[in-house]
N, C-alpha and C positions, 0 to 999 in steps of 0.2 A: 277248459272242460272240467278241470278238477273241482271248480266251485259248483258245477252241476252236481257232481257226486256229493259235495257238501250239502247242497240243497236237498237231495234225495235222502241223505243220511241225517239231516239235522234233527228230525224227530227223535231218532234213536240217541243222538248225541246229547240231547237235553236230559236224558236219563243215564248219563255216564256212571253215576254212582251205583245204579242198579246192576251194572255188570259184575259187581262183587256179589258174593253169596248172601244177599239180604232178602228179607221178606217184608220189612217195613222201613220206610224212610220219611222223615220230616225235616225239611230244610226251609229256612226263612231268611230272606233278604241277603242273599249272597252277592257281594260286590268285589271287584278287583280289576287288575290290569296286568299285562305281561308285555315285556319288550326285551329284545336281545338276550334271550334264554333265561331271563329271570322275571319274577313277578311277585305281587303281594295282593292280599285281599282280606276280607273280613266277612263274618256272617253273624246274624242275630241268634239263630238256633240251629243245631244239628243233632238229630237223634236217629240212630240206626239200630233196629232190632232191640235187643235188651242191653245194649251198651249204654254207659253213662251219657247223658246229654251234655252238649257243649253250648254255652251261651256267650254271646259277645266275643267270639273267638277270632283272633287274627292269625294269619299264616303267611309263609313264604313259599313260592313256587319256583322250582329250578328244573330246567330241561337238561337231561343227560343222555346223549346218544338216542336210544329208542325208548326212553322212559322219562317220566316226570317224578320229581321228588317234592312232596308237600311236607313242610315242617311247621310245627307249632312249638310253643314253649315246653309242652309236655310230651309230645309224640311226633313220630315221623311215619309217613306213608309213602309207598312206592306204587306208581301206576306203570307197570311194565308193558312193553309192546303196545304203546299208544298208537292210535291211527296216524297214518302218514300225514294227512292234511293238517293235523294239529301240530305234529313235529316240525312242519315246514313253515309255521306261522312266524312272522317277524314281530308282530305285535297284535295284541287283542285287549278288549275291554268288555266287561259285563256288569250290568246294573240290575238290581231288583229281581234277582232270580229266586224263586220259591217253588217248592215241590212237595207233594205228599204222595207216597207210593205204598200200596198195600196189596193183598192177595186178590182183591176184586175191584180195585179202582186206582186211578192215577190222575194227578192234577199237577200241571206245571204252568207257572206264569213267569214271563221274562219282560222286564221293562225295556231293556236294550241289550244288544249283543253285536260286537263288531270284531272282525279279524282281517288281517292283511298279510300277504307274503310278497315275494319279489315282483310279481306281475298281476296279482289278483286281489280283490277286496270284497268283503261281504258285510252288510249292515242290516240288522233286523231290529224291529221295534214292535212293542206291544203284542207279544205272542201269548196265547193261552191254549192249552191242550187239556181236555177233560175226558177220561175214558172210564167205562164201567163194563164189567163182565166177570166171568169165572174162568180160571185156568188151573190145571193140575200140574203144570210144568214146574220142575224143581229149579230150573234156570230162571233167574229174575228177569233177564232181558227178554227171553222168549216168552215168559209169562206176560210181560208188559205188552208185547206185540200181539199176543193172543187176545188179551183183554181189549185192546184198542181196535182189533179187527171185528169185535162184536158190537160195540156201541161207543161212540165217542164224537167229539167235536174239536176241530182245530181251527184257530183263527189267528190272524195277525194284521196289524195295521199296514206295515210296509216292510219289504225286503228288497234291497238293491245290491247288485253285484257287478263287478267289472272283470272281464276276461277277454283274451284275444279271440276266442271262438265262442259264440253264444248259441247254446242249445235252443233257447227260445226263438232266436232269429230263424233258425232252420224250421222250427215248427210253424212259424207264421209265413213261410215262403208261399204257400198256396194262396193265402189272403192277399199278399202284396201283388202277386200275379193277377188275381181276380180283380184287384182295384187298378191294375195297370201301372203299378209303381215299380221302380227299379229295385233290385234286390240289394244294392249297395247303399240304400238310404239309412241303414242301421249303423249306429255307433257301437262301441264295445261296452256300453253301459246299458243295464237292464234294471227296470224297477217293477216289482210286483206288489200290488196293493189290494187291500180289502179281501184277503182270502178267507173263505168259509168252507170248511170241509166237514160234512156230517156223515156219520156211519150209524146205521141202525139195523140190527139183525143181519149183518153182513153186506147190506146194500149201502152204497155211498153216492153222494152227490157233492159237487164242488163248483164254486164260481170264484173268479178273481179278475183283476184288471192288470193288464201288462202294458208297460210304457217302454218301447224301444224306438224312440223318436216318432212313432205313431202310437196311439192309445187304442187298445183292443180289449173287449170284454170276452172272457173265455169261460165256458162252463162245460161240465161233463158228468157222467155217471157210470156206474158199474157195480161189481160185487167183489167182496174179499172173502177168502177162505184160508184157514190156517190148519196145516196137517203135519203129522210126523211121518217120515219115510225111513227106509233102511239106512240112508246116508245122513240123516239129521232131521231138520225141520224145514218146511216149505210154506212160503206165503204166495198164494196164487191170486192175482188181480185180474178179474175179467173187465176189460175196458169196453163198455158198450158204445159210448159216443162222446166225442169231444168236439165242441164247436168254437170257432174264433169268429166273433161277429156273426155273419150270416153264412159262413162256410164251414162245412164239416172237415175236420183235420185228423180224424181218428187214425187213418192209415199212416199219415205223416208222423204221428206220435210213435207208432210202432216202428216205423223206419228209423227214426232218430234214436230210439232206445236200443235198437239192434246195433247202431253205429257206436254206441258207448263201449262195446267190446269188453264188458265186464263178465268174468267167468261165473259169478254168482247170479247173474241176471240173464234170463233167456226169454225169447218171445215165441209163443205158439198161438198165433192169433185165433180167437180174441183174447188170449191170456198173456199176461206178463208174469213170469215165474221167478221168484227170488228164493234162492237156496240159502238157508241159515245154518249155522253150526249145529 
């Protein structure tokens, strides 16, 4: 189930650098690998706000308890209280990662990204995310989410993951029953292909192909809204319809999200509410 959380969180994870207090970021061709608590990498260009730019920079990455240490020949950076799913990785590789982030736009391209822990694995290829909008948030991460909830497009060629319990399998249960198939036909491997998610004026549409030993076309639509509350910031997703092949599975999506038991995520049908810091 943890890789489901990774999948839900992957868009945010792509902008990890924006969790620092920055307003502008330019990153070109980040590559590297990580194994057994240590890793290394290089990048063609890194420019953050008014800091000096780095070109053809090599670095070492070291995992220490609940943080990562990034070392270059000249400087050292600490990423404290890193997300659990990153700390639990046994190995990871990333290729062709580029990003541009500003106050009213964000663009990310990833050629390939892979990670694996003791029981789970995730592989992603040819991802692109492009967002445009306006945000008054002083927090870079919240500003990014605000921008992307207004207008954006997310696509990738393929994402595959392996885990003992498959969220997608549960979502497709109504379809397998409708086709008269046994529920145990699924393996623990899931492949999602050709995702296209478009957002315009808060409205979103998506379509993708899922391969869990049977191949299914899924599409859906709804609305996004981003607001500030007394306790922080809230992303509200109104899910209007999700279809798997010829069957509507919207209610099943709500059921399975409720089963995630995530304190930051709640379901008030037809809304999925995500509480942000």
